[in-house]
N, C-alpha and C positions, 0 to 999 in steps of 0.2 A: 297172765301169770308170769311170763318172761320179763315183763316190764317191772315186776315187783322185786327183781333181783338187783343187787349192786352191779355196777357196770362191769367189773372184772369177772365176776361169776357168770354174768350173762354172756359176755364175749366168749368165755371158755366153753360154755354149753353150746352156743350157736356154732362155734368153730368145730365142734365134735359131731355135728349133724349135717343134714341137707334139707333143702326146701323141696317139697313134693306137692303134687296136685292130687287131691283125693276126689274120686269120682262117685257120683250118686249110686247108692246101693252097694258100694264096695264093702266087702267083709274084711276088716282089718285083723280080726282074730276070733276064733270060735270059742265058746265057753269051755273051759277046762284045758285049753291048749296052752303050751308054753309060749310066751311072748318072744318075738324076735326083735321088735322095735317098740319104742315109746313115741307118742305123738303129742305135739303141742299145736292144736289148731290155731291158725291165725286168721282164717277167713272161711273156715268150714265148720260143720257140726257133726258130732258123732253120737249116735244113740247107743245106750247100754241096755241090752235086752236079756231078760231071764228066760231060759229055755226049760220048759217043763213037759216031759214025756213027748207026745207027738203034736203038741199044740204049737201054733205059729210063733209064739214068743210074746213077751210083755215088757214094755219099756219101764225101767226103774230109774233112769237118769239120762242126762245129756252132758256132753262135753263140748265146749266152745272155746273161745279165746280166753275165758276166765280160768281154764284148768288144763288138764292133760289126761291122756290115756296111758295108764301104767304107773300111777302114783304108788301103788302097793309094792313096787320094787324097793321103796324106802324101808320096807319091812323085811327085805331079803326074799320076797316071794315073787316068782316069775310066771306063775300060771294065772290067767285071767278068768275070774269066775263067771263073767257075763260075755255074751256075744257083742262085739263092737261093730256096728254097721254105720256107714256114712249116710247121714240123713240130709246133709246139705253139702254139695260139692264145693271145693275151694282149696286154697293153700293150707299147708301145715308144715311144721318143722319136725323132722323125723330123726331119731337117734337109734343106732344099734344099742341093744340092752347092755352089752359089755361096755360100750363107750359111755353110756349114761351112768352105769354103776361107778365108773372111774371118776367122772365129774362129780357125782354125788358124794363120793368118799372125801373129796377135797373141799367141798363147799358146805360150811355150816349154815349159811343163809338158805341154801336150797333145801337142806335137811329140815330146817325149821319151817320153811314154807310148805313143804310136802306134808309134814306132820299135821299142820293146821288144815291143809286141804283134805287130807284123809278124814279128819274129824267132820268137816263139812259134808263130805260124801256120805258118811255114815248117817248124819242127821237128815240129809236129803232123801236117802233111801228109806229111812224110817218114816219120814213124812209121806213118801210115795205109797208105802204099804197101807197106811191109814187112809190116804186119799182114795185108793182103789176100793177099799172096803166101804167107806161111809159117804162119799160124795157122789152126786148125780153126774150124768154125762155132760150136761151143759156147762156147769162150772169147771169141770175137769178139762173140757175142750178149751175153754177160755184160758185156763192156766197153761195148757200145753202150747197154745198159740203164742202166748206172751213169752214163754220160755224159748220157743223157737225164734221169735223175733229178736229177743235179747242176744242170742248167739249168732244169728245171721247178720246182725248189725244193720238191717234195713227193713222196711215195711213190707217188702214183697219177696216171697220165696216159693219154691216149687214143692208141692206135697200133694199126694193123692188121698182121696177119701178112704181108699182101701188101706193105705199105710197108716193113716190116723186111727182107723178102727183097730188095726193090729196093735199099735203102740198103746192105745187106751184099754185094750182088752174087751172090746165091745163089738157088736154086730155092725156092719156097715150102715144099715138102715138107721141105727141110733145116731151115728155121726152125721148122716144126711139130715136128719131132723134137727139136731143140735146146731149144725152149721147153718141151716136154713133160718133158724130163729135168730142167730147172730147177724146174718145178712139183713133180715127184716128190721133189725134194730140199728142198722147202719154201722156196725162194728167192723165188718169184714166184707170183702168181695172175693168170690171164688169162681173161677172159670177155667175148665180144662186143665186142672192140676196147678194153676197159678193162684196162690193165696196172697191177698193184700190186706193188711191191717189198716183200716180207715180211721177208726176212733179208738186209740189206745186207752184213753182215760175211761171210757165206758166199758171197754173190755176188762180193764182192771177191776172195775166195780162189780162185774159179773163173775169174775174168777173166784174159785174157792180160796179159803184162807191159806191153803198150802203154798200158793205162789208167794205171798208176802212172807210166810215163814221161811221159805227157801232163800229169798233175797236177804232177809234179816240175818239168817245164819251165816251166809257168805260175807256180808258186809261187816258183821261184828267180829268174826273170827279172823278173816283174812286181812282186815285193815291194819291190825297191829303187827302183822307179819311182814308187811311190805317195807323193805328198807329203802332209803333214798338212793336213787341211781347216781 
């Protein structure tokens, strides 16, 4: 996302923040809490989780280097509706919310970019709601692995079956069966929390249509917002 800004706006934003290392399972903000910082992941992945009653939570989206955590500040809203949990450790650019508000007020390109990104987030969360209701575990797991690989930027990343089950809102045994089927088809290799995507092409063919819908929404909406650096 930062690369989509004109050079002057990007320099101003970066100068107002700091580089931080996000750690696995770190909670950046709880659902309903007022945000203290916004985050632009540059090599990390953040899960956005809906919390319902006493249930462990359900993932409604991810944020990687394509986006940011805290885009709703563009609407003047400082409370995060979802729990933000670090799914993949790595670097991110962090800004104090007051500093971000100041940069945002001076940058029309950033305002335009965030407006479009917020539309993409709404579209992706609507897709996730339908996916959770209508699609089976296997295609949903394939979609989730592709989304994770896209944001991790590599074919290997750390994830436990327990975490995948929680994010997909299913029992762990369901993930075990679905992951086993993907392994037998040669799509992935999984050992002691290390997931490796071996055959992305086949994994894409097995994923539900929601993966392609998410990618299409981002590409179509965000492409016209990116100004030349």
